[in-house]
N, C-alpha and C positions, 0 to 999 in steps of 0.2 A: 686552457682558456687563452693562452698567449697566441696560439695559432689562429684562434677565432678573431682575436683583436687584429692580428696582422692581415688576415683576409679582409676584414672590414676596412682597414686602411688602404689596401690595394684597390678595393671596390670603389672607393671615393675618387680614385685617380682615373678610373675608366670612363669612357664615353657611355651614354645611355645604351647605344646599340651593343657595345662590347659587354656592358653589364648584363643586359638581357641574355646575351649568348652565354655568358659565364653561368648565370643562374640556370639556364636550360641544361648545360652540361653537368652542373652539380646535381640537379634533380635527376637526370638520367643515371648518374652514378649512385645516388642514394635510394631512389624509388623505382621499383618495377611494377608492372601491372599486367593483368590478363582479364579475359572475359569468361563468364560462366557459359557452359554449353547451351543453356536455354535462353541466352540473351537475344532480345528482339532487335533486329537491325532497324535503325531509324535514320531518316534523312533530315530530321528537323534541326533547329538551331537551339543553342543554349542547353537547357536540361535535356538529357537524352543523347548528347553528342559530346565526346571528350574533346576539349580544346588543347590538350597537351600533346607534345610529339608522341608518335606511336612507337613505343619500345616494349611491345607486348611479348609475353612468352606463352607457350601452349598451356592450356588449363591443366594444372597438376592435380593428381589424386583421383580422377574420375575418367570414365570413358568419354570419348569425344562426342558421342551422341547419347541422348537420354534413353533409358529403357522404355519399351512400349507401355501404353496405358493398360492397367489391370482392370478388367470389367468388374463392376460392383454387383453385389447380390441383388439389389433392387432392380437392376437392369434386366435380369432374367425374367422378371414378371411382366415385362412389356412385350407383347406379342406383335403389335402393329408396327411394321417396319417404318411407316411414315412418321409415327410418333417418335420412334427411336431416332430417326434422322433429325427431327425438329429439336429434340432434347440435346442431341450432340452439338447441333449448331448453336443452341442457346448456351451450352457450357463454354464453347469457344468464345462466344461474344460476351460472356459474363452476365447473362440474363437468366432468369428462372421462369419456368412455364409449367402449368399443371398438365399431367399426362392425359387428363380427360378432356381434350379439346373437341369442340364440335367441328363439323366439316366446314361450316362457314368461317369460323374463326381461323381454322387451319389454312383455308384458301386465302384469307386476308393476310395472314402472316407469311405465306409463301410469296405473295405479291410484294410485301415489304422486303423480303429477302432479295427478290429480283431487282427491286429498286436500289438496294445496297450494292448490287453488282455493277450498276451503271457508272460511267466515268464521273469523277468528282466535279469536273468543270460543268458538264451537262446537268448534273443534279443540282449544282449551285445555281445554274442559270434558270432552271425551272422554278426554284424557290426564291429567286431574287425579287426584292421589292424596293420601291422607292424609299429613300431615307430623308427625313426632314431634320435639319440641324438649325439650331438657333445660334446666333452670334454670342460671344462672351458677354456682351451687354444685355442680351435677351430682347433686343428690339425687333430685328428682322428675321424671318424664317424663310429659307430657300430650299428648293427641291433639287436633289442630285440623284440621277439614276445610277451613277457609278459609285465606287467605294469612297468613303469619306476619309480614308486613312492615308492616302497619298503614298509616299515612298518611305514611310516609317517602317522599320524592321522591329518585329516583336520577338523577344527571346523567350518563347514558350510562355507568354504572359497572357492571362485571361482578364479582360476588363471586368471590373466590378461596378456596382451601382454607384458607390461613392466616387470612383474615379470619373465616371461619366458625368456625374453632377458637377464635379470640380472642373473637368475639362471643357464641358459644353456650356456650362452656365445656364442650364435649362431647368424648368420646374416641372418636367413631364412626369408622368406616373411611372411606377415600377414596371408596368406591362410594356410600355414603349421602350424603356431601357433594356429590358430583357430581349425584345425583338431586335434592338440595335446590336446587342451582344451576339445574337445568332447570326446576323448579317456579317458582323466582323469575323466570326469564325468561318463563314462561307468564303469570304474574300481571301482569307489566309490560305484556304485550300485551293483556290483558283490559280494561285501563282502570280508571277510578276506581270503577265500580259494583261490580266484583268484589272490590275491596279495602276496601269500606266496612264490611264486617262483621268486621274484624280485632279481636282481643282481646289483643294483645301487651302484656306488662307494661311499665311505664315503665322499669324498671331494664334489661330486655333491650334496649329500644329505644335508650336512651342508650348502652349498651355497644356496640351495633352501629354507631351513628353515630360514636362515637369510633374504632372499629376502621377504619371506612371513611376517616375523615379522616387517620389515620396512614398508611394504605396507598395513598394517591393517588400517581399516577405523576408525581412532581415531582423536580427535581434536588436533590442533596445541598446543604443550606444552606451548609455549610462550603466546599464546592467552588465554589459560586456566588459567595460573598463573595470568595474568593481570586481567582477569575477576573475579577470586577469590579475588584478592586484592581490586577491586572496590566494590565487594559485602561486604567484611569485613568493608570497610569504611562506606558504607551505613548503615550496621547493627549497627556499633558503633555510628553513628549519631542519629539513631532512639532510641538507648539506652539513649542518653542524653535528649530525649524529655519525657521519662516516669519518670524522676527524681528518679531513683533507686527504683522503686516500686517492692518489692520482689514478690508480687502476680502476677504482670504482667510478670515478667521475669521467672516465674516457669512454665515449660512445662512438664507435666507428661504424656508422650505418652503411649498408650496402644494398644494392638492388638485386644482387645475385640470389637466386632461389636456394642454392645449396650452401649459402654462407651460414645459415642458422644451424647450430649444432645442439640446441637444447634438448634435454631428455628429462622425462618426468621422474621425480624423486621416488624411490622405493619406500612404500609405507611400512614402517617398522613397528609402530605402536599397536597394542591390542585395542579392540573396540568392543563396546558392550558394557553391561553392568559390572561393577567392581565387587559385587557380592553375589552369593548364590541365591537365585530367585526360584529355583525349582521347589514346588510345593507351597509357595507363598501365595496368599490371597491378595487381592487388590488393596485391602486395608493395610495389610502388613507392609506392602511396598510403599504405600502412601505415608505410613508412619515412619519410614526411614527418612523421609524429607521433613515432615512436620513431627519431629520427635518430642519427647517430654520436656526437653530444655526450652524450646521456643514456646510451647504451650504454657508451661509454668511461668515463663517470662511475661507472656501476654496476660495471664491471670493476675500476677503481682501488680503490673503497671495499671491494669484496668481497675483493680480495687483501690490503688493509691489515687488514681484520678477521680474515682467516684467520691472518695472521702474529701478531696479538695473541693469538688463541686458542692458537697453537703455543707462544708464550712462557709462557702460563699453564699449559699442560700439558706442559712440557718433560720432566718426570720420568716421564710415562706414555707410554712408547714404543709400547705396544700399541694406543693409541687411533687412531681413524680419521684424526683431524686431523693426526697426525704424517706421514701420507703425502700431504699436500696439495701440489699443484703449481699454479703460477700460472695463473689462468683467463685466457682470451683472449676477444676479441669474438665469434669464431665459436662458442665454447662457450656463451656467454650466449644467443646466438640459438637454439642447439640446446636449451638448457634451456627457453626460452620455447616452442619448438615442442612439447616434451614436455608442458608444461602445457596447451597447446591440444589435443593428442591425447587427454589424459585427460578433457577436457571433452566431447569428441565421443562417446566410448564410456566410460561411467562404470563404475568398479570400486571397491567400497568398501574393498578392501585394496590399497593402492598397490604393495606388493611384488609382487603377482601380475601386474602388467604385465610384469615381467621373469621371474619364476619362478611360473608358474601352478600351482595345486594339481592340475590335471588338464589333459591335453593338449588336450582339447576346449574348454577355456576360454582358450586362448592368443589374445592380441590383438596382431597384428602382430609386429614384431621390434624391440623397443626397444633391445636390445643393439647394433644397428647404428648407432643414433643416439648413445647414451651408456650406459655401464655403470651398473648400479644404485648401486655404491659412489660413483662420481663424481657421480651425480645427488644422492645424499644429502649429499655434501660441499658442493656448490654451494648446495643448499637450506639447509644449516646456516649457511654463511658469507655468504649473500646479505645485502648491506648497502648503505646509500644515503647515509651521512654518516660522517665521521671522528669517532669518539667523543672523541678528544683535543681536538677543536676546539669541543666543546659548552661552553656557559657553566656557571657554578657551579650555577645554578638553571635548567635547560633547560625549554622549553615542552613541552607534551604531544605536539606533532606534529613535533618536530625530527627524529625518526627517519625520517620519510617526507616531510617538507616539500620537499626538492629535487624529488621526483617529482611532487608535487601542483602546485608552482609551474610546473614545465616543462609539464605537461599542460594546466593552465589557460591558459597562454600559447599553446600549439599549438592547442587546441580553439577558442579565440576568434579566432585570426589566420588559420587555414586555411579557415574556413567562416563565412559570414554567414547568420543565420537568416532565415526568412520573417517575415511581419507578426505572426502569432499566436505568443505565447510563454507558457509556463506555469512558475510557481514553486511548488515543493512540496518536501516532505522525502522522502528515501530512507533506507532502513535496511538496513545490512549485518549479517547474523546474527553475533553474538558472545555466547557464553554464559559466557565466563570472567570473571575479575575484572578490571575496568577502571573507573577513576574516572569517566569521562565516558560510560559506556554508558547508553543511553536505552531507555525502554519506550514503544512506540506500538502500541496495541491494534488499530488499523485496518490496520497493515502486516502482511505475511505473516510476516516474521521475528520480530515482536513485541518483540524485545530485541536491541540491538546498537549499532553505530556510526552515528550520525545525520549526514546531510549535507544542506545546503540546496542545491538545484540549480535551474538555469534551463535549460529544454529547449525545443526547437522542438515545437510542438503536433502537427504532422502526422507527423513522422518520429521524434520522440523523441531527436533529436541533443542530446547534453549539451554545452551551450555554456560553462558555467562552474559551479563548485561551491565550497562552503565547508563544511569539516568542523567539526562542533560539538564543543567540547572541555569542556563542563560548565558549571557555574553561573557561573564567572568567565570565561566565554568572551569574548575580545576580538573585537568585531565590526568587523574590519578586513579588507581584501582579502588573501586568502592567495596572494600573488604575490611574485615575487622583488623587485620594486621597486614597492610600492603607491603609487598616485598619489592624493592627497587630492581629494575632490569639491569642486568650486567652490562657495563659499558655505557650506560645512559646518563647524560648530564642532567642535573636537576634544573638548570636554568631553561631547559627546553620544554618543561612540563606545561607552561602556560601559552606557549607559542604554536607549536606544531600540533594542531588539533587532530588531523586525520591519521598521521603516522603514530601519534601517541595512543589514539583509540585502538588501532590495529595491534600495536604491541602490548597494550594492557590486556586486551581480550585474548590474545593468542599466547601470552607469556608461558603458561605451562605446557603448551602444545608445540612449541618451537623445537626444531631439530628432529622431528619424528616423521617427516615426509608428507605432511598434509598438503592439500591443495586448497588455496584460499580464493574464493570467488567474490569479487567486489565490483561495485559500479564505479562510475567516473568521479564520484565524490572522494574516493580513497585512492584510486589507482594513479600511479605515476611511474615512469621508467626507473627512477632512482630508488623508489621504495621496492619495486619488484626485484631489482638487482640486489638490494640489501637483504631482503628476505631469502632470496635464492642462494646467495653466496655465503652468508654468515649463519643462516638458520635452517637451511635445507627445506625451505617451504616454497612451493610453487604458487604462482598467482595467475589469474586470468580474469578478464572482464572488460567492460567498456572503459573508454578513456576520453578525456578532454584534450583537444589538440593544442590548447594554450599552455600545457604543462612544459616544464623545462626539459631539455635534451631530446625532444621530438624533432626529427629531421624537418628542415624547412620545406622540402618538397611536399610533405604530407600536411603541413600547416595551412597550405593554400588550397587544399581540396575542399570544394563545396559541391552542393547539388547542381550548381550551374555549369561547372566545368568537368563533371564526371557523367559518364553514360550509365544508364540503368543496367545493373548486372555487372558492372566493372569493379574490379578489386585492385587497389594499389597497396603495395606492401614495402616494408623496409625492415631490415633485421641486423642485429649484431650476432656475436657468437652465442649469446645467452638470452636475448630478448627479441621478440618479433612483434611488430606493430603493423596493422593493416587497416585500411579504410574501405568498407564495402558500401556500394551505392544501391540502396533498395528504394523505398519511397523517400528516404532521406539518407544522408551519409551516416554510417555506423562505424566509428573508430573502435578498434579492439586491440588489446595487448595480452600477451601470454608468454610464459617462460618455457613452455614445452609444446606448443602448437606451431608447426610449420605452416606457411601460408597455403595449405592444401584446401581442397573443396570436398565437402561431403554432401549429404542430402537426406531428405526424408520423404517418404511416400504418404500422400494424403489424398483421400478420395480417388485412389487409383493413379494419380499423377505424381511424378517424382519431381520435387522442388529442390533445386540446387542452392547451396549456401556454404560459406566457409565453415570448416569443422569447428573452429573456436566459437562461432556463434551458436551452432547446434549444441555443443557441450555447455555453453553458458546458459542457454534456455533451460536445459535439463537440471542444472545444478544451482541456479540462483534463486529458485522459488521456495527455499526452505522456510524463510521467515514469513513469506506471504501464505504458505500452506499452514503454518502454525496459527497465524492471525485468522485465517478463514475458519479453522476448526474451533477456535475460541469464540468467534462471533456467533456460532450456532448455539452456544450455551452462555448467555450474557450474565455471568455472576455480578459483573460490575454495575449493571443497571444504568439508565441514562442520567438519573438525577441523584446527586449526592451533595451534602453540605460541606464536606471536608475533602480536599483533593487527595490527602494522604490515605484516607479510608477507602476511596475509590481505587487508588493504586494498590492498596492491600488486597482488595478483591481481585484485581487483575493478577497479582502474584499468586493468589490462591488458585485461580483458574489455570495459570501456566503450570503450577505444581501438579494439578490433576493430569494435564496433558503429558508432562514429563514422566509421571508415574505410569501412565498407560504405555508409553514407549518402552520403559524399563520392563514392565510386566510382559509385554508381547515379544520381547527380544528372545529369539530362539524357539518361540511357540508357533505352531502351524495348525491349520485345519480348525476344528471346533474348539481347540484350546486357546486360540487367539481371539481376543475380544475387540470389537470395533469400539469407536470412541463412546457412543451412547451406552452400549452394553457395559463397558468398563465403569462408567459413571453410575449407572444404576446398581451394579453389584457393589461398588464401593459405598454408595449411600445406604444400601440395605445392611451391610455389615456395620457401618457406623451407628445406625439407629439401633441395631440389635445389641451392640456392645455398650453404648453410652446413654440409651434412653432409660428413664426411671422405671423401676419395676412396680407398677401400680396394678393391683388386682382388678380384673375386669368384672365389675358388679353388674348384675342385670338391671336394666333401667325399668323403673316403675311406669306403668301406663299412665299417661297424663289425661286428665279430663278434657272433654271438648271445650273450645273457647267459650261456648255459651254458658258453661257452668263454672268459669274461673273467676267470676265477680271482679272483672277489671274495671277501673275507673274510666269514665268518659267525660270529656269537657263539654259543658252545655252553657246555656244562657244563665245568668246569675239569678238564683232563687234562694229561698230560705232553707236552712238545714232542718231536717225532720226532728232529730234528737234535740237540737237547740230549741226548736219550737215547743217540744214537749216540756222542756225544762224552763220555758218562759224566758228564753234568752234570744234577743233579737240579733241574729247573725245570718249573713248570706254566704253562699258558696257557688262556685262554678263547676263543682264535681258531682257526678252522679254514678251510682253503680250500674254497669251495663246489664247485669243480670236481674237485680232486684228492682231497678228503675226507681231508686230512692235517692234524693239529694242529700249529700252528707259532707260535712267538713272533712277535708283530707287529713287534718292534723290528728284528731283523736276519735271523732265520732265514727269515722269509717271503720276503724278496727273494733270499736265497742259494738257497733251494730251487728257486724258479722260474727263476733264472738257470742253475742246473745242469740243470734240466729242458729249457730252451731249447737249451743247448749239446748235450745228448744228441740232441735231435731233428735238429740240423743235422749 
């Protein structure tokens, strides 16, 4: 850091010209660049043309020319050569067209293609129209046949309706604004000769420039400053973990392609289940996770909580809780099986699983598993911890922490993941009031309970998780007996969020040669070097250019000063950072990827991209794959009264997914079960083992409704039996079969008993 301070002091003494020259030389020393083979040459300004000095190297890792296009199978079905040519032209232009074109439509489109071949200036001249502009005050409107833009230079900027409204001060319709945008685009293509005759007022020109400057696609300054502040805090916290090691903090960036010497660590650890799964059924695998200890714990705490509710509602004898009976282990298993059944066939009204509103909507026979009242009682009393044992100021996860700790232990001990791992956030939908609910716009749930998870990249197996509890979240392992990390200072547990999350989740896997794939929320050059040098763990993923130790030449890279298809890179001996310009800049970091280029064939075309981006796309989707599989079988349901009970359902759903990964490991062909087949077989075995053994008695044929003597509500009339007994009493009930008015209290039963005795 002393050399950096000395350089800053020298920079202050230089003139602005010498300072810029020094920065250019420093960037050329630290940052190299090259272009992909399929980069399109552009003569435009701004985005699409690099404004940095040209220090390019030949494109590494691929041939200089892309391979020829591979014909697709569907193209062999097209026999008409004219249609083939039209479709090929459409593919080049990025449009789509139906192969079954009529001759008239084909002729019209050929004419359009001929028009596209005409010179730009002549095409613009034929489409040019007069433009009416109003003054900023909106008083006078004047006609101008020439361009209204004068000598203003646009850096690949497209005028929007809001800018035109601000700049021109006009109340014209959206249609006229769109026509003005088209003419603006035409004049840009015509070049400087067509725009030399402009007579735009200076006031309008300045107003238009100010509107353009305000509407540029740039991040919110307040958010950018806050993000930089958080990154600085994270980097400072990681600094405290390296104990001022000068070698670790020294980053000697170079633009030389062969400067990088990073090699991927050899994977030494085994992968797969830690127990023998041969001959085991899905239920036996699932019982390894949800064993008797956790089931008995749930039974005990559920019964304790039910007794507490009974004591609180002792005076309300009519309440459902007054009929509570002690739950058993078999009942909890049947309760879990009902939750799984509801996820396989979703019904928005839970009561209709037992009492469908229409006979055609009946789903199975849930009454044979458990009655509806008993299901509601267990659902109401389901509990996981003794409330009397909670401290005076309990933590936010105490209600569910026994289940989280148990599953974290089982997930990490029953299965060892493969080399590629992914760390990311997952979001459980929760729209109620909750102090630690989070909003993540990129997730499907958008709002809910956030968890940090580490998953196997290929299968999405959840190996360990950490539930986020809000602003004052304690970044410590959420386990029954957390073990401190060797060499870690306790004072950093509350400060360095991202590094602490990574080390907590990866702690048992460090030193085995795993590759950790992360996004820009976690990645930083110092954390990558720490994991690589001290824990034999490789990292790769996206990166924020505001992090510490990134070369200054890369921090200035934006989509305005990089050409589409350009790659800028910088490396040390063990870390490589590159910025790839696609539709936007994509900064990447890796400890074993040199700045080489790979590619992928799609629809017969070979698309070039850096190898680190291709590997990142293949390895980062483990958590998203797991969430996608869980969303197909929503055990959680949308509405729940208690957040921790919904989280319990999510943990049950994740357990089924992990059990299927364990079961299918090493199985191929027909022995391997897909997700739904595994769930069906697991459910069948659960119901067979834990359902009550009730003998199936043949049902007696019921009489038709016309012979069932059902009461019907009618207009108030006198009761027949009371009338015979000379008692003046009226009733609103009548027997639908006998057509006799009867009091529902006693006369109804007496009349039908006498009627039955007479028939005998």
